[in-house]
N, CA, C and O atoms as a Tripos MOL2 file, in Angstrom:
@<TRIPOS>MOLECULE
protein
  320   319    80     0     0
PROTEIN
NO_CHARGES

@<TRIPOS>ATOM
      1 N          61.5310  120.8560  112.7870 N.3       1 UNK1
      2 CA         62.0550  119.4910  112.5030 C.3       1 UNK1
      3 C          63.3950  119.5970  113.1880 C.2       1 UNK1
      4 O          64.0680  120.6270  113.1550 O.2       1 UNK1
      5 N          63.7580  118.4860  113.8130 N.am      2 UNK2
      6 CA         65.0640  118.3740  114.3890 C.3       2 UNK2
      7 C          65.9080  117.3370  113.7370 C.2       2 UNK2
      8 O          65.3430  116.2780  113.4630 O.2       2 UNK2
      9 N          67.1250  117.4630  113.4520 N.am      3 UNK3
     10 CA         68.1900  116.9000  112.7880 C.3       3 UNK3
     11 C          69.1190  116.3380  113.9360 C.2       3 UNK3
     12 O          69.6320  117.1860  114.6670 O.2       3 UNK3
     13 N          69.3530  115.2120  114.1430 N.am      4 UNK4
     14 CA         70.2560  114.6730  115.1740 C.3       4 UNK4
     15 C          71.6890  114.1120  114.4910 C.2       4 UNK4
     16 O          71.7310  113.1060  113.7830 O.2       4 UNK4
     17 N          72.7320  114.8560  114.7960 N.am      5 UNK5
     18 CA         74.0260  114.4570  114.3150 C.3       5 UNK5
     19 C          74.8510  113.5900  115.2210 C.2       5 UNK5
     20 O          75.1570  114.0780  116.3090 O.2       5 UNK5
     21 N          75.2040  112.5330  114.9710 N.am      6 UNK6
     22 CA         75.9560  111.6350  116.0100 C.3       6 UNK6
     23 C          77.3760  111.3180  115.3680 C.2       6 UNK6
     24 O          77.5910  111.1250  114.1710 O.2       6 UNK6
     25 N          78.1290  111.3060  116.2100 N.am      7 UNK7
     26 CA         79.7550  111.0280  115.9190 C.3       7 UNK7
     27 C          80.0420  109.9830  116.9580 C.2       7 UNK7
     28 O          79.7680  110.2810  118.1210 O.2       7 UNK7
     29 N          80.4890  108.9500  116.7390 N.am      8 UNK8
     30 CA         80.9380  107.8500  117.5490 C.3       8 UNK8
     31 C          82.5350  107.7880  117.4060 C.2       8 UNK8
     32 O          83.0100  107.6560  116.2780 O.2       8 UNK8
     33 N          83.2810  107.8710  118.4010 N.am      9 UNK9
     34 CA         84.7340  107.8930  118.3740 C.3       9 UNK9
     35 C          85.0450  106.8240  119.3810 C.2       9 UNK9
     36 O          84.5160  106.7910  120.4910 O.2       9 UNK9
     37 N          86.0090  105.8690  118.9090 N.am     10 UNK10
     38 CA         86.3380  104.7140  119.5820 C.3      10 UNK10
     39 C          87.5080  105.1700  120.5040 C.2      10 UNK10
     40 O          88.5220  105.6740  120.0190 O.2      10 UNK10
     41 N          87.3550  104.9910  121.7790 N.am     11 UNK11
     42 CA         88.3060  105.5770  122.6950 C.3      11 UNK11
     43 C          89.2340  104.4170  123.2680 C.2      11 UNK11
     44 O          89.8730  104.6260  124.2990 O.2      11 UNK11
     45 N          89.3110  103.2040  122.6120 N.am     12 UNK12
     46 CA         90.3280  102.3240  123.1990 C.3      12 UNK12
     47 C          91.5670  102.5070  123.2540 C.2      12 UNK12
     48 O          92.2780  102.1320  124.1870 O.2      12 UNK12
     49 N          92.0420  103.2580  121.9980 N.am     13 UNK13
     50 CA         93.4790  103.7460  121.8360 C.3      13 UNK13
     51 C          93.8200  104.7890  122.8030 C.2      13 UNK13
     52 O          94.9600  104.8510  123.2650 O.2      13 UNK13
     53 N          92.8710  105.6380  123.1470 N.am     14 UNK14
     54 CA         93.0920  106.7490  123.7060 C.3      14 UNK14
     55 C          93.0870  106.5500  125.3420 C.2      14 UNK14
     56 O          93.9130  107.1350  126.0430 O.2      14 UNK14
     57 N          92.1900  105.7670  125.8310 N.am     15 UNK15
     58 CA         91.9650  105.3610  127.0990 C.3      15 UNK15
     59 C          93.1250  104.4380  127.4110 C.2      15 UNK15
     60 O          93.2310  103.3820  126.7870 O.2      15 UNK15
     61 N          93.9280  104.7520  128.2700 N.am     16 UNK16
     62 CA         95.0970  103.9480  128.9030 C.3      16 UNK16
     63 C          94.8390  103.7230  130.3210 C.2      16 UNK16
     64 O          93.9070  104.2620  130.9170 O.2      16 UNK16
     65 N          95.7390  102.8560  130.8980 N.am     17 UNK17
     66 CA         95.7270  102.6250  132.3860 C.3      17 UNK17
     67 C          95.9580  103.8850  133.2260 C.2      17 UNK17
     68 O          95.5960  103.9490  134.4000 O.2      17 UNK17
     69 N          96.5860  104.9040  132.5710 N.am     18 UNK18
     70 CA         96.9830  106.0800  133.2910 C.3      18 UNK18
     71 C          95.9120  107.1210  133.0480 C.2      18 UNK18
     72 O          95.8770  108.0840  133.8130 O.2      18 UNK18
     73 N          95.1530  107.0390  132.1960 N.am     19 UNK19
     74 CA         94.1770  108.0370  131.8230 C.3      19 UNK19
     75 C          92.9350  108.0210  132.8240 C.2      19 UNK19
     76 O          92.2640  106.9930  132.9170 O.2      19 UNK19
     77 N          92.6290  109.1420  133.5640 N.am     20 UNK20
     78 CA         91.6100  109.2850  134.3400 C.3      20 UNK20
     79 C          90.4690  110.4230  133.9880 C.2      20 UNK20
     80 O          89.4620  110.6240  134.6670 O.2      20 UNK20
     81 N          90.7890  111.0320  132.9420 N.am     21 UNK21
     82 CA         89.8770  111.9970  132.3010 C.3      21 UNK21
     83 C          89.8940  112.2210  130.9300 C.2      21 UNK21
     84 O          90.9230  112.0700  130.2710 O.2      21 UNK21
     85 N          88.8510  112.5640  130.4590 N.am     22 UNK22
     86 CA         88.6970  113.0040  128.9860 C.3      22 UNK22
     87 C          88.2100  114.3730  128.9810 C.2      22 UNK22
     88 O          87.1700  114.7450  129.5240 O.2      22 UNK22
     89 N          89.0910  115.1550  128.2860 N.am     23 UNK23
     90 CA         88.8730  116.6760  127.8070 C.3      23 UNK23
     91 C          88.9080  116.8840  126.5540 C.2      23 UNK23
     92 O          89.6830  116.2070  125.8790 O.2      23 UNK23
     93 N          88.1140  117.8280  125.9610 N.am     24 UNK24
     94 CA         88.2880  118.0400  124.5110 C.3      24 UNK24
     95 C          87.1840  119.3050  124.2250 C.2      24 UNK24
     96 O          86.4000  119.8220  125.0200 O.2      24 UNK24
     97 N          87.4110  119.5870  122.8640 N.am     25 UNK25
     98 CA         86.6340  120.6320  122.3060 C.3      25 UNK25
     99 C          85.8280  120.2000  120.9260 C.2      25 UNK25
    100 O          86.3860  119.6030  120.0060 O.2      25 UNK25
    101 N          84.7660  120.4970  120.9180 N.am     26 UNK26
    102 CA         83.7380  119.9640  119.8990 C.3      26 UNK26
    103 C          83.5780  121.1370  119.0420 C.2      26 UNK26
    104 O          83.1070  122.1840  119.4870 O.2      26 UNK26
    105 N          83.9990  120.9840  117.6770 N.am     27 UNK27
    106 CA         83.8620  122.1280  116.6430 C.3      27 UNK27
    107 C          83.1000  121.6160  115.4790 C.2      27 UNK27
    108 O          83.0500  120.4010  115.2860 O.2      27 UNK27
    109 N          82.5160  122.4360  114.7060 N.am     28 UNK28
    110 CA         81.6990  122.2010  113.5470 C.3      28 UNK28
    111 C          82.8000  122.2250  112.4920 C.2      28 UNK28
    112 O          83.9700  122.5440  112.7060 O.2      28 UNK28
    113 N          82.2430  121.8230  111.2540 N.am     29 UNK29
    114 CA         83.0340  121.7290  109.9720 C.3      29 UNK29
    115 C          83.8580  122.8760  109.6300 C.2      29 UNK29
    116 O          84.8830  122.7890  108.9550 O.2      29 UNK29
    117 N          83.3440  124.0500  110.1570 N.am     30 UNK30
    118 CA         84.1250  125.3790  109.7550 C.3      30 UNK30
    119 C          84.9340  125.7480  110.9940 C.2      30 UNK30
    120 O          85.4000  126.8870  111.0160 O.2      30 UNK30
    121 N          85.1510  124.9840  111.9740 N.am     31 UNK31
    122 CA         86.0580  125.1000  113.1140 C.3      31 UNK31
    123 C          85.3650  125.9550  114.2820 C.2      31 UNK31
    124 O          85.9470  126.2240  115.3330 O.2      31 UNK31
    125 N          84.1040  126.3370  113.9870 N.am     32 UNK32
    126 CA         83.4740  127.0970  115.1250 C.3      32 UNK32
    127 C          83.0070  126.1400  116.4630 C.2      32 UNK32
    128 O          82.4050  125.0750  116.3230 O.2      32 UNK32
    129 N          83.3320  126.6250  117.5700 N.am     33 UNK33
    130 CA         82.9770  125.6440  118.6920 C.3      33 UNK33
    131 C          81.4250  125.5650  118.7730 C.2      33 UNK33
    132 O          80.6650  126.5110  118.5640 O.2      33 UNK33
    133 N          81.0580  124.2640  119.1170 N.am     34 UNK34
    134 CA         79.7890  123.8760  119.3340 C.3      34 UNK34
    135 C          79.2580  124.0300  120.7320 C.2      34 UNK34
    136 O          79.9240  123.4320  121.5770 O.2      34 UNK34
    137 N          78.2480  124.6710  121.1550 N.am     35 UNK35
    138 CA         77.8910  124.6920  122.5940 C.3      35 UNK35
    139 C          76.6420  123.7540  122.8620 C.2      35 UNK35
    140 O          75.8560  123.4860  121.9530 O.2      35 UNK35
    141 N          76.5020  123.2920  124.0810 N.am     36 UNK36
    142 CA         75.2780  122.4910  124.4320 C.3      36 UNK36
    143 C          75.3110  121.3110  123.7770 C.2      36 UNK36
    144 O          74.2220  120.7510  123.6430 O.2      36 UNK36
    145 N          76.5010  120.6560  123.2270 N.am     37 UNK37
    146 CA         76.4570  119.3890  122.6550 C.3      37 UNK37
    147 C          76.6860  118.3100  123.6480 C.2      37 UNK37
    148 O          77.6130  118.4590  124.4440 O.2      37 UNK37
    149 N          75.8620  117.1130  123.7040 N.am     38 UNK38
    150 CA         76.1180  116.0280  124.5660 C.3      38 UNK38
    151 C          77.3110  115.2330  124.2900 C.2      38 UNK38
    152 O          77.6350  114.9890  123.1280 O.2      38 UNK38
    153 N          77.9880  114.8110  125.2990 N.am     39 UNK39
    154 CA         79.1550  114.0400  125.3350 C.3      39 UNK39
    155 C          79.0040  113.0020  126.2620 C.2      39 UNK39
    156 O          78.9900  113.2920  127.4580 O.2      39 UNK39
    157 N          78.8700  111.6450  125.8430 N.am     40 UNK40
    158 CA         78.4060  110.6220  126.6260 C.3      40 UNK40
    159 C          79.6610  109.5600  126.5670 C.2      40 UNK40
    160 O          80.3190  109.3980  125.5400 O.2      40 UNK40
    161 N          79.8740  108.9560  127.6250 N.am     41 UNK41
    162 CA         80.9240  107.7920  127.6120 C.3      41 UNK41
    163 C          80.1550  106.5210  127.9300 C.2      41 UNK41
    164 O          79.3970  106.4260  128.8950 O.2      41 UNK41
    165 N          80.4020  105.5360  127.0440 N.am     42 UNK42
    166 CA         79.7530  104.4480  127.0910 C.3      42 UNK42
    167 C          80.9210  103.0310  127.1260 C.2      42 UNK42
    168 O          81.9390  102.9900  126.4340 O.2      42 UNK42
    169 N          80.5280  102.0550  127.9940 N.am     43 UNK43
    170 CA         81.4660  100.9380  128.0120 C.3      43 UNK43
    171 C          80.6500   99.6810  127.6770 C.2      43 UNK43
    172 O          79.6860   99.3390  128.3620 O.2      43 UNK43
    173 N          81.0560   99.0360  126.6430 N.am     44 UNK44
    174 CA         80.1780   97.9700  125.9040 C.3      44 UNK44
    175 C          78.7250   98.3790  125.8530 C.2      44 UNK44
    176 O          77.8250   97.6550  126.2780 O.2      44 UNK44
    177 N          78.5160   99.6780  125.2650 N.am     45 UNK45
    178 CA         77.3140  100.0020  124.8810 C.3      45 UNK45
    179 C          76.5310  100.3130  126.1120 C.2      45 UNK45
    180 O          75.3280  100.5070  125.9340 O.2      45 UNK45
    181 N          77.0050  100.3970  127.3580 N.am     46 UNK46
    182 CA         76.2990  100.5450  128.6070 C.3      46 UNK46
    183 C          76.5700  102.1140  128.9590 C.2      46 UNK46
    184 O          77.7470  102.4280  128.7830 O.2      46 UNK46
    185 N          75.8310  103.0320  129.3600 N.am     47 UNK47
    186 CA         75.9580  104.3370  129.7550 C.3      47 UNK47
    187 C          76.7630  104.3650  131.0520 C.2      47 UNK47
    188 O          76.4060  103.7090  132.0300 O.2      47 UNK47
    189 N          77.8960  105.1610  131.0480 N.am     48 UNK48
    190 CA         78.8770  105.1660  132.1570 C.3      48 UNK48
    191 C          78.7130  106.6040  132.8280 C.2      48 UNK48
    192 O          78.2780  106.6900  133.9770 O.2      48 UNK48
    193 N          79.0590  107.6960  132.1090 N.am     49 UNK49
    194 CA         78.6490  109.1680  132.3950 C.3      49 UNK49
    195 C          78.5880  110.0280  131.2200 C.2      49 UNK49
    196 O          78.8900  109.6470  130.0890 O.2      49 UNK49
    197 N          78.1790  111.2330  131.5280 N.am     50 UNK50
    198 CA         78.2160  112.1300  130.3720 C.3      50 UNK50
    199 C          78.2520  113.6770  130.7900 C.2      50 UNK50
    200 O          78.1680  114.0110  131.9710 O.2      50 UNK50
    201 N          78.3720  114.5330  129.8170 N.am     51 UNK51
    202 CA         78.2430  116.1080  130.1740 C.3      51 UNK51
    203 C          77.9800  116.5520  129.0760 C.2      51 UNK51
    204 O          77.8560  115.8390  128.0800 O.2      51 UNK51
    205 N          77.8260  118.0840  129.0900 N.am     52 UNK52
    206 CA         77.3130  119.0320  127.8840 C.3      52 UNK52
    207 C          78.4440  119.8530  127.7410 C.2      52 UNK52
    208 O          79.0040  120.2450  128.7650 O.2      52 UNK52
    209 N          78.9110  120.2080  126.5260 N.am     53 UNK53
    210 CA         79.8770  121.0810  126.1610 C.3      53 UNK53
    211 C          79.5220  122.5100  126.6470 C.2      53 UNK53
    212 O          78.3310  122.8240  126.6470 O.2      53 UNK53
    213 N          80.4940  123.4420  127.0790 N.am     54 UNK54
    214 CA         80.0740  124.7780  127.2860 C.3      54 UNK54
    215 C          79.9180  125.5880  126.1700 C.2      54 UNK54
    216 O          79.7440  125.0920  125.0570 O.2      54 UNK54
    217 N          79.9770  127.1390  126.4150 N.am     55 UNK55
    218 CA         79.6320  128.0040  125.2640 C.3      55 UNK55
    219 C          80.9130  128.1180  124.4320 C.2      55 UNK55
    220 O          80.9010  128.7600  123.3820 O.2      55 UNK55
    221 N          81.9180  127.5630  124.8380 N.am     56 UNK56
    222 CA         83.2370  127.4620  124.1040 C.3      56 UNK56
    223 C          83.4990  126.0620  123.4470 C.2      56 UNK56
    224 O          84.5950  125.6930  123.0260 O.2      56 UNK56
    225 N          82.2420  125.2760  123.4160 N.am     57 UNK57
    226 CA         82.6470  123.8860  122.8740 C.3      57 UNK57
    227 C          83.5490  122.9700  123.6690 C.2      57 UNK57
    228 O          83.9450  121.9060  123.1950 O.2      57 UNK57
    229 N          83.8620  123.3760  124.8470 N.am     58 UNK58
    230 CA         84.8210  122.5050  125.6580 C.3      58 UNK58
    231 C          83.9950  121.5360  126.5680 C.2      58 UNK58
    232 O          82.9410  121.9100  127.0820 O.2      58 UNK58
    233 N          84.4800  120.3450  126.7430 N.am     59 UNK59
    234 CA         84.0410  119.3310  127.8690 C.3      59 UNK59
    235 C          85.1280  118.7140  128.6220 C.2      59 UNK59
    236 O          86.3120  118.6550  128.2870 O.2      59 UNK59
    237 N          84.5760  118.2570  129.6900 N.am     60 UNK60
    238 CA         85.4580  117.6270  130.6090 C.3      60 UNK60
    239 C          84.7800  116.4650  131.4760 C.2      60 UNK60
    240 O          83.8610  116.7140  132.2560 O.2      60 UNK60
    241 N          85.2800  115.2170  131.2930 N.am     61 UNK61
    242 CA         84.7090  114.1980  132.0780 C.3      61 UNK61
    243 C          85.7540  113.4060  132.9920 C.2      61 UNK61
    244 O          86.6320  112.7600  132.4210 O.2      61 UNK61
    245 N          85.7050  113.4250  134.2310 N.am     62 UNK62
    246 CA         86.6180  113.0470  135.2670 C.3      62 UNK62
    247 C          86.3630  111.8200  136.0600 C.2      62 UNK62
    248 O          85.3160  111.2020  135.8660 O.2      62 UNK62
    249 N          87.1670  111.4390  136.8760 N.am     63 UNK63
    250 CA         87.1710  110.2690  137.7260 C.3      63 UNK63
    251 C          86.8220  108.8860  136.9260 C.2      63 UNK63
    252 O          85.9820  108.1090  137.3820 O.2      63 UNK63
    253 N          87.4450  108.6550  135.8340 N.am     64 UNK64
    254 CA         87.3150  107.5200  134.8800 C.3      64 UNK64
    255 C          87.9630  106.3330  135.4530 C.2      64 UNK64
    256 O          88.9670  106.4800  136.1510 O.2      64 UNK64
    257 N          87.4430  105.0960  135.2010 N.am     65 UNK65
    258 CA         88.0960  103.8800  135.4030 C.3      65 UNK65
    259 C          88.2640  103.1950  134.0310 C.2      65 UNK65
    260 O          87.4640  102.3240  133.6890 O.2      65 UNK65
    261 N          89.2950  103.5730  133.2320 N.am     66 UNK66
    262 CA         89.4030  103.1320  131.8880 C.3      66 UNK66
    263 C          89.3380  101.5320  131.7790 C.2      66 UNK66
    264 O          89.8380  100.7620  132.5990 O.2      66 UNK66
    265 N          88.7430  101.2240  130.8010 N.am     67 UNK67
    266 CA         88.5100   99.7280  130.2270 C.3      67 UNK67
    267 C          88.5930   99.8160  128.7140 C.2      67 UNK67
    268 O          88.6640  100.8020  127.9800 O.2      67 UNK67
    269 N          88.5630   98.4420  128.4330 N.am     68 UNK68
    270 CA         88.8160   98.3880  126.7670 C.3      68 UNK68
    271 C          87.2180   98.3980  126.4550 C.2      68 UNK68
    272 O          86.3130   98.1650  127.2560 O.2      68 UNK68
    273 N          87.1320   98.6800  125.2900 N.am     69 UNK69
    274 CA         85.7980   98.7690  124.8220 C.3      69 UNK69
    275 C          84.8480  100.0740  125.0620 C.2      69 UNK69
    276 O          83.6610  100.2190  124.7700 O.2      69 UNK69
    277 N          85.7320  100.9510  125.6730 N.am     70 UNK70
    278 CA         84.9570  102.3550  125.9880 C.3      70 UNK70
    279 C          84.7340  103.0630  124.6790 C.2      70 UNK70
    280 O          85.4840  102.8760  123.7200 O.2      70 UNK70
    281 N          83.7290  103.8540  124.6420 N.am     71 UNK71
    282 CA         83.6070  104.7910  123.5050 C.3      71 UNK71
    283 C          82.9540  106.0820  123.9610 C.2      71 UNK71
    284 O          82.3850  106.1320  125.0510 O.2      71 UNK71
    285 N          83.0210  107.0750  123.1890 N.am     72 UNK72
    286 CA         82.3080  108.3670  123.4700 C.3      72 UNK72
    287 C          81.4680  108.7500  122.2960 C.2      72 UNK72
    288 O          81.9030  108.7900  121.1450 O.2      72 UNK72
    289 N          80.1730  109.0440  122.6640 N.am     73 UNK73
    290 CA         79.1170  109.4460  121.7590 C.3      73 UNK73
    291 C          78.9140  110.7460  121.8210 C.2      73 UNK73
    292 O          78.5440  111.1920  122.9070 O.2      73 UNK73
    293 N          79.0990  111.6710  120.6930 N.am     74 UNK74
    294 CA         78.8470  113.1480  120.8400 C.3      74 UNK74
    295 C          77.6470  113.3010  119.8510 C.2      74 UNK74
    296 O          77.6480  112.8570  118.7030 O.2      74 UNK74
    297 N          76.6100  113.9950  120.4480 N.am     75 UNK75
    298 CA         75.4170  114.2180  119.7570 C.3      75 UNK75
    299 C          75.0570  115.6790  119.8880 C.2      75 UNK75
    300 O          75.1090  116.2230  120.9920 O.2      75 UNK75
    301 N          74.6840  116.3500  118.7720 N.am     76 UNK76
    302 CA         74.1250  117.5850  118.7900 C.3      76 UNK76
    303 C          72.5710  117.4920  118.0630 C.2      76 UNK76
    304 O          72.3880  116.9040  116.9980 O.2      76 UNK76
    305 N          71.5480  118.1440  118.7940 N.am     77 UNK77
    306 CA         70.3300  118.2690  118.2410 C.3      77 UNK77
    307 C          70.2230  119.4790  117.5810 C.2      77 UNK77
    308 O          70.5480  120.4340  118.2860 O.2      77 UNK77
    309 N          69.8610  119.7580  116.4190 N.am     78 UNK78
    310 CA         69.9160  121.0130  115.6620 C.3      78 UNK78
    311 C          68.2530  121.1360  115.1480 C.2      78 UNK78
    312 O          67.6650  120.2390  114.5430 O.2      78 UNK78
    313 N          67.6730  122.4180  115.5270 N.am     79 UNK79
    314 CA         66.4440  122.6290  115.0930 C.3      79 UNK79
    315 C          66.4740  123.3490  113.8180 C.2      79 UNK79
    316 O          67.1360  124.3800  113.7040 O.2      79 UNK79
    317 N          65.7120  122.8020  112.7430 N.am     80 UNK80
    318 CA         65.7850  123.4540  111.3270 C.3      80 UNK80
    319 C          64.3560  123.9540  111.0540 C.2      80 UNK80
    320 O          64.0940  124.5240  109.9950 O.2      80 UNK80
@<TRIPOS>BOND
     1     1     2 1
     2     2     3 1
     3     3     4 2
     4     3     5 am
     5     5     6 1
     6     6     7 1
     7     7     8 2
     8     7     9 am
     9     9    10 1
    10    10    11 1
    11    11    12 2
    12    11    13 am
    13    13    14 1
    14    14    15 1
    15    15    16 2
    16    15    17 am
    17    17    18 1
    18    18    19 1
    19    19    20 2
    20    19    21 am
    21    21    22 1
    22    22    23 1
    23    23    24 2
    24    23    25 am
    25    25    26 1
    26    26    27 1
    27    27    28 2
    28    27    29 am
    29    29    30 1
    30    30    31 1
    31    31    32 2
    32    31    33 am
    33    33    34 1
    34    34    35 1
    35    35    36 2
    36    35    37 am
    37    37    38 1
    38    38    39 1
    39    39    40 2
    40    39    41 am
    41    41    42 1
    42    42    43 1
    43    43    44 2
    44    43    45 am
    45    45    46 1
    46    46    47 1
    47    47    48 2
    48    47    49 am
    49    49    50 1
    50    50    51 1
    51    51    52 2
    52    51    53 am
    53    53    54 1
    54    54    55 1
    55    55    56 2
    56    55    57 am
    57    57    58 1
    58    58    59 1
    59    59    60 2
    60    59    61 am
    61    61    62 1
    62    62    63 1
    63    63    64 2
    64    63    65 am
    65    65    66 1
    66    66    67 1
    67    67    68 2
    68    67    69 am
    69    69    70 1
    70    70    71 1
    71    71    72 2
    72    71    73 am
    73    73    74 1
    74    74    75 1
    75    75    76 2
    76    75    77 am
    77    77    78 1
    78    78    79 1
    79    79    80 2
    80    79    81 am
    81    81    82 1
    82    82    83 1
    83    83    84 2
    84    83    85 am
    85    85    86 1
    86    86    87 1
    87    87    88 2
    88    87    89 am
    89    89    90 1
    90    90    91 1
    91    91    92 2
    92    91    93 am
    93    93    94 1
    94    94    95 1
    95    95    96 2
    96    95    97 am
    97    97    98 1
    98    98    99 1
    99    99   100 2
   100    99   101 am
   101   101   102 1
   102   102   103 1
   103   103   104 2
   104   103   105 am
   105   105   106 1
   106   106   107 1
   107   107   108 2
   108   107   109 am
   109   109   110 1
   110   110   111 1
   111   111   112 2
   112   111   113 am
   113   113   114 1
   114   114   115 1
   115   115   116 2
   116   115   117 am
   117   117   118 1
   118   118   119 1
   119   119   120 2
   120   119   121 am
   121   121   122 1
   122   122   123 1
   123   123   124 2
   124   123   125 am
   125   125   126 1
   126   126   127 1
   127   127   128 2
   128   127   129 am
   129   129   130 1
   130   130   131 1
   131   131   132 2
   132   131   133 am
   133   133   134 1
   134   134   135 1
   135   135   136 2
   136   135   137 am
   137   137   138 1
   138   138   139 1
   139   139   140 2
   140   139   141 am
   141   141   142 1
   142   142   143 1
   143   143   144 2
   144   143   145 am
   145   145   146 1
   146   146   147 1
   147   147   148 2
   148   147   149 am
   149   149   150 1
   150   150   151 1
   151   151   152 2
   152   151   153 am
   153   153   154 1
   154   154   155 1
   155   155   156 2
   156   155   157 am
   157   157   158 1
   158   158   159 1
   159   159   160 2
   160   159   161 am
   161   161   162 1
   162   162   163 1
   163   163   164 2
   164   163   165 am
   165   165   166 1
   166   166   167 1
   167   167   168 2
   168   167   169 am
   169   169   170 1
   170   170   171 1
   171   171   172 2
   172   171   173 am
   173   173   174 1
   174   174   175 1
   175   175   176 2
   176   175   177 am
   177   177   178 1
   178   178   179 1
   179   179   180 2
   180   179   181 am
   181   181   182 1
   182   182   183 1
   183   183   184 2
   184   183   185 am
   185   185   186 1
   186   186   187 1
   187   187   188 2
   188   187   189 am
   189   189   190 1
   190   190   191 1
   191   191   192 2
   192   191   193 am
   193   193   194 1
   194   194   195 1
   195   195   196 2
   196   195   197 am
   197   197   198 1
   198   198   199 1
   199   199   200 2
   200   199   201 am
   201   201   202 1
   202   202   203 1
   203   203   204 2
   204   203   205 am
   205   205   206 1
   206   206   207 1
   207   207   208 2
   208   207   209 am
   209   209   210 1
   210   210   211 1
   211   211   212 2
   212   211   213 am
   213   213   214 1
   214   214   215 1
   215   215   216 2
   216   215   217 am
   217   217   218 1
   218   218   219 1
   219   219   220 2
   220   219   221 am
   221   221   222 1
   222   222   223 1
   223   223   224 2
   224   223   225 am
   225   225   226 1
   226   226   227 1
   227   227   228 2
   228   227   229 am
   229   229   230 1
   230   230   231 1
   231   231   232 2
   232   231   233 am
   233   233   234 1
   234   234   235 1
   235   235   236 2
   236   235   237 am
   237   237   238 1
   238   238   239 1
   239   239   240 2
   240   239   241 am
   241   241   242 1
   242   242   243 1
   243   243   244 2
   244   243   245 am
   245   245   246 1
   246   246   247 1
   247   247   248 2
   248   247   249 am
   249   249   250 1
   250   250   251 1
   251   251   252 2
   252   251   253 am
   253   253   254 1
   254   254   255 1
   255   255   256 2
   256   255   257 am
   257   257   258 1
   258   258   259 1
   259   259   260 2
   260   259   261 am
   261   261   262 1
   262   262   263 1
   263   263   264 2
   264   263   265 am
   265   265   266 1
   266   266   267 1
   267   267   268 2
   268   267   269 am
   269   269   270 1
   270   270   271 1
   271   271   272 2
   272   271   273 am
   273   273   274 1
   274   274   275 1
   275   275   276 2
   276   275   277 am
   277   277   278 1
   278   278   279 1
   279   279   280 2
   280   279   281 am
   281   281   282 1
   282   282   283 1
   283   283   284 2
   284   283   285 am
   285   285   286 1
   286   286   287 1
   287   287   288 2
   288   287   289 am
   289   289   290 1
   290   290   291 1
   291   291   292 2
   292   291   293 am
   293   293   294 1
   294   294   295 1
   295   295   296 2
   296   295   297 am
   297   297   298 1
   298   298   299 1
   299   299   300 2
   300   299   301 am
   301   301   302 1
   302   302   303 1
   303   303   304 2
   304   303   305 am
   305   305   306 1
   306   306   307 1
   307   307   308 2
   308   307   309 am
   309   309   310 1
   310   310   311 1
   311   311   312 2
   312   311   313 am
   313   313   314 1
   314   314   315 1
   315   315   316 2
   316   315   317 am
   317   317   318 1
   318   318   319 1
   319   319   320 2
@<TRIPOS>SUBSTRUCTURE
     1 UNK1         2 RESIDUE 1 A UNK
     2 UNK2         6 RESIDUE 1 A UNK
     3 UNK3        10 RESIDUE 1 A UNK
     4 UNK4        14 RESIDUE 1 A UNK
     5 UNK5        18 RESIDUE 1 A UNK
     6 UNK6        22 RESIDUE 1 A UNK
     7 UNK7        26 RESIDUE 1 A UNK
     8 UNK8        30 RESIDUE 1 A UNK
     9 UNK9        34 RESIDUE 1 A UNK
    10 UNK10       38 RESIDUE 1 A UNK
    11 UNK11       42 RESIDUE 1 A UNK
    12 UNK12       46 RESIDUE 1 A UNK
    13 UNK13       50 RESIDUE 1 A UNK
    14 UNK14       54 RESIDUE 1 A UNK
    15 UNK15       58 RESIDUE 1 A UNK
    16 UNK16       62 RESIDUE 1 A UNK
    17 UNK17       66 RESIDUE 1 A UNK
    18 UNK18       70 RESIDUE 1 A UNK
    19 UNK19       74 RESIDUE 1 A UNK
    20 UNK20       78 RESIDUE 1 A UNK
    21 UNK21       82 RESIDUE 1 A UNK
    22 UNK22       86 RESIDUE 1 A UNK
    23 UNK23       90 RESIDUE 1 A UNK
    24 UNK24       94 RESIDUE 1 A UNK
    25 UNK25       98 RESIDUE 1 A UNK
    26 UNK26      102 RESIDUE 1 A UNK
    27 UNK27      106 RESIDUE 1 A UNK
    28 UNK28      110 RESIDUE 1 A UNK
    29 UNK29      114 RESIDUE 1 A UNK
    30 UNK30      118 RESIDUE 1 A UNK
    31 UNK31      122 RESIDUE 1 A UNK
    32 UNK32      126 RESIDUE 1 A UNK
    33 UNK33      130 RESIDUE 1 A UNK
    34 UNK34      134 RESIDUE 1 A UNK
    35 UNK35      138 RESIDUE 1 A UNK
    36 UNK36      142 RESIDUE 1 A UNK
    37 UNK37      146 RESIDUE 1 A UNK
    38 UNK38      150 RESIDUE 1 A UNK
    39 UNK39      154 RESIDUE 1 A UNK
    40 UNK40      158 RESIDUE 1 A UNK
    41 UNK41      162 RESIDUE 1 A UNK
    42 UNK42      166 RESIDUE 1 A UNK
    43 UNK43      170 RESIDUE 1 A UNK
    44 UNK44      174 RESIDUE 1 A UNK
    45 UNK45      178 RESIDUE 1 A UNK
    46 UNK46      182 RESIDUE 1 A UNK
    47 UNK47      186 RESIDUE 1 A UNK
    48 UNK48      190 RESIDUE 1 A UNK
    49 UNK49      194 RESIDUE 1 A UNK
    50 UNK50      198 RESIDUE 1 A UNK
    51 UNK51      202 RESIDUE 1 A UNK
    52 UNK52      206 RESIDUE 1 A UNK
    53 UNK53      210 RESIDUE 1 A UNK
    54 UNK54      214 RESIDUE 1 A UNK
    55 UNK55      218 RESIDUE 1 A UNK
    56 UNK56      222 RESIDUE 1 A UNK
    57 UNK57      226 RESIDUE 1 A UNK
    58 UNK58      230 RESIDUE 1 A UNK
    59 UNK59      234 RESIDUE 1 A UNK
    60 UNK60      238 RESIDUE 1 A UNK
    61 UNK61      242 RESIDUE 1 A UNK
    62 UNK62      246 RESIDUE 1 A UNK
    63 UNK63      250 RESIDUE 1 A UNK
    64 UNK64      254 RESIDUE 1 A UNK
    65 UNK65      258 RESIDUE 1 A UNK
    66 UNK66      262 RESIDUE 1 A UNK
    67 UNK67      266 RESIDUE 1 A UNK
    68 UNK68      270 RESIDUE 1 A UNK
    69 UNK69      274 RESIDUE 1 A UNK
    70 UNK70      278 RESIDUE 1 A UNK
    71 UNK71      282 RESIDUE 1 A UNK
    72 UNK72      286 RESIDUE 1 A UNK
    73 UNK73      290 RESIDUE 1 A UNK
    74 UNK74      294 RESIDUE 1 A UNK
    75 UNK75      298 RESIDUE 1 A UNK
    76 UNK76      302 RESIDUE 1 A UNK
    77 UNK77      306 RESIDUE 1 A UNK
    78 UNK78      310 RESIDUE 1 A UNK
    79 UNK79      314 RESIDUE 1 A UNK
    80 UNK80      318 RESIDUE 1 A UNK
């Protein structure tokens, strides 16, 4: 059985006219980095681009054209 954990983070406050990239670290509740987690950027619920975290839980999305109503969706599929 697979369990899907989804976290939506509003990026309107973070994405400014000078921001051309988003980088970050995805960690679990105990602070352990989560690898191979999907990180997807949406604009008004429309897919823009995405990436997958590396083995250290880090991700990087570049070449962005910031707009209002951008959001990032982070999804991990866990098999139980």
